N, C-alpha and C positions, 0 to 999 in steps of 0.2 A: 836358903828358903826354897822349898819345893813347890813350884807353881803347877796348876793344872795344865796339861799339854794343850797346845792350840788345836790339835786334831780333835779334841773332845768337845769343842764348841760347835754350834751349828755351822753348816756350810757357809763359806765366806760370801758366795754370791747371794744367797738368800739373806744373810745378815745385813749386807749392804743394801739390799732391796728394802728391808724393813727401815733402815736408816733413811733411805730416800723418801719413803712414805711419811716418816715422822718429820723430816725436814720440810716437806710440802705442807704438812699439818701445822708446823710452827710458823711458816710464812703466812698461811691462812689466818692463824690465831693472831699474829702480831699486826696483820693488815686490818683485821676487824678492830683491834685495840687502838691502833695508832692513827688511823685515817682521819680521826677527828681533828688532829693537829693541822691538817690542810684546810679545814673548813671553819676555822675560828671566827673570822670576821663575818661571813655569811650567817652563821648561827647566832652570833651576837646581835646582828641587825634584825634578824627574823624574830628572835625570842626576847629581845630587849634586855640582855644580861650583860654583866661586867666582865672585865678580864679576870678578876678574882673568882667569879662564878665559873668562868671557862676553865680556870686552873683546877677547880674542884672536879669538874667533869673529866678533864684530862688525867688527873691523878687520883684524888681522894675517893671519888665514887667507885672507881675500879679497884683501888687499893684496899679499901675497907673490907669488902667481902672476900677479895682474893687472899688477904692476910688471915682473916678469921677462918676461912674454909681450907686454906692451903695445908696447914699442919695436920688436921684430921684426915684429909684426903691423902696426904703423903703416908700417914700411918696406915690407912686402908690399902694403899698401893703395896705395902710390905706384906699384906695378908690375903689379897684377893687378886682377881684377874686385872692386870694393868691395861690390857687391850680393851676390855669392856669399860673400864673407867674412862679411857680416852674417848671411846665411841660416845658415851653419854655426855662427856664434856663438850665435844664438838656440837652436838645437838643443842645443848643449853646455851653456849655462847652465840650460836647462830640466831636463835630465837631472840636473844638480847640485842644483837645488832639490828635485826629487823625492827624490834620495838623502838630502838633509838631513832630509826628513820621515820617512824610514825608518830613520834612524840610531838606534843603541841605546847609543852611548857618546860621550864627548867626542871621542875620536880619529876615529870615523866621521863625526861632525858637522863636525869640522875638515876632513876630507878632502872632504866634500861642498861645503864653502865654497870650497875650492881649485878645484874644478871650476866652480863658479859664477863665480869670478874669471877663470878661463881663457876662458870663453865671452864674458863681458862686456868683456874687454880690447879686443876688436876694434871694438866698436860706435861709440864716440865718434870716434876718429880717422878711420875709414872714412866715417861719416855726415857729419862736418863737411867732409871732403874732397869728398864727393859734392855737398853743398849749394853749396860754393864754385864748382863748375862748372855749377850750374843757375842762378845769379843773378849779375848784374853787381855790381861793387863798391858802387854806390850803394844797392843793396838787400840786400847780403850780411849786414850787421850785424843787420838785423831778422830775416832768414831763419835765420841761425845762432842768434839769441836764441830764436826759436820752438822750435828743436830743444833748446836748453839748457833751455827752460821745461819740456820733457818730463821731463828729468832732475830739475829742481827740483820739478815736480809729483809726481814719483815718490816723493819723501820723504813728502809729505803723503798721496799715494795709497796708499803702503805701509801707513801707519797707519790710514787711512780704510778701505781694502779689508780689511786684516787685522782691524780692529775689527769690520767688518760680517760677515765670515766667522766670526769668533770668536763673535759674538752669534748668528749663524745656527746654529752648532754647539751653543752652550749651550742653545738652545731645543729641542734634540733633533731637529732637522730631518733628521739622517742616521741616526736610529734605524731599526734593521732592515736597514741596508746593511752591506756588508763593512767599512766604515770606523767603524762604531759603537763598536767596542771600543777604538779608538785614542785616545790622549790628545788633547785639543783642539788643542794646539800643533802636533801632527803633522798633524792634519786641515787646519789652516790652510795649512801649507806644501804639502801635496799638492794642495789645491784651488786655490791660487794658482799653483803651478808648472805644472799640466797644460795650461792654455790656450796655453802657449808652443809646444806641438807643432803646433797648428793655425796659430798666427800666423806661424810660419816660412814657411808657404806664401804668405802675403800679400807677404812680402819679394820673392818672385820676380816680382811685378808691376812692380818698379822697373827702368827701363832705365838701363844704364850710360852716362853722358854723355861727350862729348868732353872731354878734359883741356884746359884753357884756357891754353896757353902754357907757358913754362918758368920764367922768372924772375919775371914779374909779368904783369898784365893790360895793361900798357902796351907801347909800342914800345921802351922803354929795355931794353937788354940784348940786342936782336936786331941782327944785322948791318945797319947803315945806319939803324937806328931807324925812326921814322915810324909811321904808323897801320897796324894789321894789316889784311889783306884779310878780307873777310867773304863769307858764302855757303856752301853745302854743300861745294863743291869746296875752298874755302879752309879749311873745318873739317878736311877730310881731310888737306890739306897741312900744316895746323898740327899735327895729331896726329902725322903722320910726322916733321915737323921736331923735335917735342918728343922723340921717341924717339932722335934723333941727337944731342941735347944732353946734357951731363953730368947725371946723375940727381940729384945733390945739390948745387945751386948754393950759393954761400956765403951764409950767414945772418949778419945783423948781431947777433952774440951779445951785444955790449955793450948793445944795445937790448932783446933779448928775454929775457935771463936775469932781470933784475929783475921783468919782467912775470910770468914763470914763478913767481917766488918769491911774489908777491902772490896769484896765483890759487891756488897750493898752500896758502898760509896760510888763504885763504877756505875751501878744501876741508877742511883740518884742523879748523877750528872748526865747519863744517857737520856733519862726521862726529861731532864731540864732542857737540854740542847734539842732533843728530838721534838719536844712539844712546841718550842718557841722559835726554832730556826726558820721554818717556813714563813711565819708571821714577820720575823725580822726582815726577811728578803722582800716580802710583798708590801709591808707597811712603810719601811724606811728607805728601801731602794726602788720601790715602785715596780717591782717585777710582776708580770702577769701570774696569777695563781696557777693556771694550768701549765705555764712554762716552768714555774718553780717545781711543780709536781714531776714533770718529765725530767728536767735537768738534775735537780737535787736527788730525785728518786734513784736515777741510774747511778749517780756518784755514791750514794749511801749504800745501795745494794752491793756494789762492788767493794767499797772500802770496808764497811763493817763486816760483811760476810767474809771478805778476804782476810781481814784482821783476825777474826775468830779462827779461821782455818790455819793461818800462820801460827797463831797462839797455840793451837792444838798440836801442831807439828813441833813447835819449840818445847811444849810441855813433855812430849814423848822423848825428845832428845835430852832435855834437862833431867828427866826422871831416871834415865839410864845411869847418869854419872853422879847425881846428887839427890835424887828423891824429891819429896815435896818442898824441901827448903830451897833447892836450886830453882824450882818453878817460881817460888816467890821472888827470887832475884830477877827473873824475867819480868815479873809484874812491876818490880821496883824501877827497872830501866825504862819500861814503857810509860809508867806514871811520870817519871821525870821529864820525858820528852813531851808530855801533854802540856806542861806549864807554859812553854813559849807559844803553843798553839792557842791557849786561852787568850793571850794578848791579841793575837790576830783576829779573834772573833769580834773584837771591839774596834776594828779598823774602820776608817771612813770610806774606804774604797771597796766596792762590791767585788772587784776582781781578786781581792785578798780575802774577804770574808767568805765568799762562796767555796773556794777550795779548802779553807781551814775547817769547815764543818765535816766533810768526809775524812780529812786528816785526823781530826779528833776521834772519830768513830773507829778508824782503823787501829789506832793505838789502844783505845778502850777495849776493842775486841780482843786484843792480845791479853790484856789484864784479865778480862772475864774468862777466857778459855783456860788460861793457866791457873786461875783461882779455882774454878770448878774442878779441874783435874787434880789439884792439890787436895781438895776436900775429899774426893773419891779415894785418894791414897790414904787419908787419915782415918776415915770411918770404916767400920766393918760392913761386909756385904749385906747382911740381914737388916741393917739400919740405913741403907742408902736412900730408900724412898723417903723415910722420915728426915734424914739429913738434908736431902735436896729440898724437901718441902720447907724446912726451917730456913734454908738459904733463900729460897724464892719468896718466902714470907717476908724476910728482912729486906729483900730487894724491892718488893712492892710496898711494904709498910713504910720503909724508909725512903726508897727511891721513887716509887710511883706517887706516893702521897706528898712527899716533901719537895721533890725536885721541881716540878712545874710551878708549885706555889712559891717556892723560894725565889724564883726569877720574878714572878709577878709582884711579890712583896718588896723585893729589892728595887724593882723599877718604880713602884708607887711611892715607897716610903724613904728610900735612901737617895736615889738619883733624880726622881721626878719624871713625869711623863715626857717633858721636853727633851730629856737626855736620850730617849729611845730605849730599845731593849738591849743593845750591844753591851753597855757597861754592866748591866745586871747579869747577863749570860756569862760574860767573861769572869766576873767576880765569883759566881757560883762554881764555875769550873776550877778556878785557881784555889779557892778556899778548901773545897772538899777533896780535890786531888792532893793538895798539900797535906791534909789530914791522913790520906791513904799512904803517902810516902812515910810519914812519921810512924804509922802503925807497922808498915813493912820493915822499916829499919829496926824498930823495937823488937819485932818478932824474931828477926834474923840474929840480932844481937843477943837476945835472951837464949836462943837455941845454941849459939856458939859458946855462951858462958856455962850452960848446963849440960851441953853435949846432946847428941841425938837420943831420942827416947821413943 
């Protein structure tokens, strides 16, 4: 298989600068999305709402519009400027976060979360599609993992930054300002949301790269096969030729659907644990909310971000020797290690529960990074924006909508409020990662039986 030479891609320094900008954007995105998990009890008390309503704000409100808008926005990312789409998305989700901070009722807060979901729906499909055109396949897994680490670090950063801002507010740092009379949770949302208005301008520094071929980065699928031409003139010719090809080449759905399922399950459990872990620590172990924000935030930023980076590195190593199937073996191993961590989440000792939360996210980060890298191996270039939008739709429609609510429902209807959140969180992790293990074993067994295709 004749791949495009690495020298024909954009300069490595600039390519990594673009990745850095997108990583920072992902952190900003996930901070705006996830900070609500640190503010559960203050919002409940202020607005007089239930845990189930909170779970709808944490998951469903965001997930509905994210899922509905994600696929058409991914389709659009395959046909228009991905840089401009991301710029617009940052502005929209920033407005949504500010609206959440100004909300006076459950309905208004729900509507604000819908706007946040609309803006954020464009980021990941467009960003991953951009990155795939900045790096050759041999370095793509690591580059994509760096971007995904921004999403991963965003979970920890949301709790860390939110805890820091909350501590800042509790110290009276905004006394005498127009915000002084606002509830602390409102001030956190307003202070975290506002920087997005400036960051949107940074996105305009990204240059839209040439789209690298139609079906793959190899000569396969082009008339006559063979190695592609290189050089500036060839890039223009490649871009023109790509426009003349079918815009949605056939995808090997039998390969990609099980990978979608595994990544969606990882997202579901990430959302479940991320949404309720801070409340588990504050409600049942009586930890200070700002303290939880600082301690857990630092742990999650390092663990989830590090797990995704390690997963990207493992994906590149596995891809050299065994392609996408070997990457799924890495996913299977990490998923198996998560099961004993699930039991630790239900421990009665905070010194065991607290480190088990970042341990879970580190392993889940490996699953996520290897899963996304495998998807990029299976789908053709010209469909990567659409393929990523489908994956993120499933991640949010299944993960964001179901994950937080699954814990709340299990706590209310299976274990009872007196049992606390620990059993419900542990059960959610064990059941869904058990399903992921079954899917991974079935996929690898089926491939071995039918041979690579």
